[in-house]
C-alpha positions as CSV (number, residue, x, y, z in Angstrom):
1,M,0.0,0.0,0.0
2,N,1.2,3.4,-0.8
3,W,0.3,5.8,2.0
4,N,1.7,8.7,0.0
5,V,2.5,10.3,3.3
6,T,5.6,11.9,4.5
7,L,5.6,12.7,8.3
8,G,8.4,14.4,10.1
9,D,11.7,13.8,8.3
10,E,10.8,10.2,7.2
11,A,8.4,8.9,4.5
12,C,6.1,6.0,5.5
13,P,6.9,2.8,3.6
14,T,5.2,1.8,0.5
15,G,4.4,-1.7,-0.7
16,K,4.7,-4.4,2.0
17,A,6.1,-3.4,5.3
18,V,6.9,-5.1,8.5
19,G,6.1,-3.6,11.8
20,T,4.1,-3.7,15.0
21,W,0.8,-2.4,16.2
22,G,-1.0,-1.7,19.5
23,F,-3.9,0.1,21.0
24,W,-3.5,3.7,22.2
25,V,-3.9,3.8,26.1
26,Q,-3.7,6.5,28.6
27,E,-0.3,6.1,30.4
28,D,-1.0,8.3,33.4
29,E,-4.3,9.7,34.2
30,S,-2.8,12.8,35.9
31,S,-0.8,13.7,32.8
32,G,-3.1,12.8,30.1
33,T,-0.3,11.1,28.1
34,F,-1.2,8.4,25.7
35,V,1.1,5.6,24.5
36,V,0.7,2.6,22.1
37,S,0.6,-0.6,24.3
38,S,1.6,-4.0,23.2
39,E,-0.3,-5.4,26.2
40,A,-3.8,-3.7,25.8
41,N,-6.4,-5.9,24.1
42,S,-9.0,-3.4,23.2
43,G,-9.5,0.2,22.3
44,D,-10.8,2.8,19.8
45,T,-7.5,3.7,18.1
46,I,-4.6,1.5,16.9
47,G,-1.0,2.9,16.5
48,L,1.2,1.5,13.8
49,A,5.0,1.3,13.9
50,F,7.1,0.4,10.9
51,A,10.5,-1.4,11.1
52,G,13.4,0.6,9.8
53,V,11.4,3.9,10.4
54,P,12.7,6.0,13.3
55,Q,10.2,6.5,16.1
56,G,7.9,9.4,15.2
57,G,9.0,9.1,11.6
58,C,5.7,7.8,10.4
59,G,3.0,8.2,12.9
60,I,-0.1,6.4,11.6
61,S,-3.0,5.5,13.5
62,L,-6.3,3.7,12.7
63,S,-9.4,4.9,14.5
64,V,-12.6,2.9,14.7
65,V,-15.5,4.7,13.1
66,D,-19.1,4.1,11.9
67,G,-19.9,1.9,14.9
68,G,-17.0,-0.5,14.3
69,D,-17.8,-0.9,10.6
70,A,-14.6,1.0,9.4
71,L,-11.3,2.2,10.2
72,C,-9.9,5.7,9.3
73,A,-6.1,6.3,8.9
74,T,-4.7,9.5,10.5
75,D,-1.5,11.2,11.4
76,D,-3.2,13.7,13.6
77,P,-5.1,12.6,16.8
78,D,-7.4,15.6,16.5
79,A,-8.6,14.5,12.9
80,V,-9.9,11.1,13.0
81,C,-10.0,10.5,9.2
82,G,-7.0,13.0,8.6
83,L,-5.4,11.0,5.8
84,D,-8.6,10.3,3.8
85,V,-8.0,6.7,3.9
86,R,-10.9,4.4,5.1
87,F,-11.0,0.7,5.4
88,I,-14.4,-0.8,5.4
89,R,-15.5,-4.3,6.5
90,A,-16.6,-6.2,3.4
91,E,-20.0,-7.3,5.1
92,A,-20.6,-3.4,6.0
93,V,-20.4,-2.5,2.2
94,G,-23.9,-1.9,0.8
95,R,-25.7,-1.3,4.3
């Protein structure tokens, strides 16, 4: 997939890419800091990290939208569908 996105000083990978993902969780209630957790098993937003890209170089998140029928890609936590990329469940198409 070509995200056609450059974030920070690094471009996001194109084609097949290797990496990890985790749900965004609040690290500390008093500070309001959120982090991507490899231990969380649920959430509304998934953070992606790509191998070979420095941390922060390609900050892509997928947010659950449309009652769980779709995911929107974003590079901005304040703009849920900020990259205009939407993944829709096959069974949700045509509802």
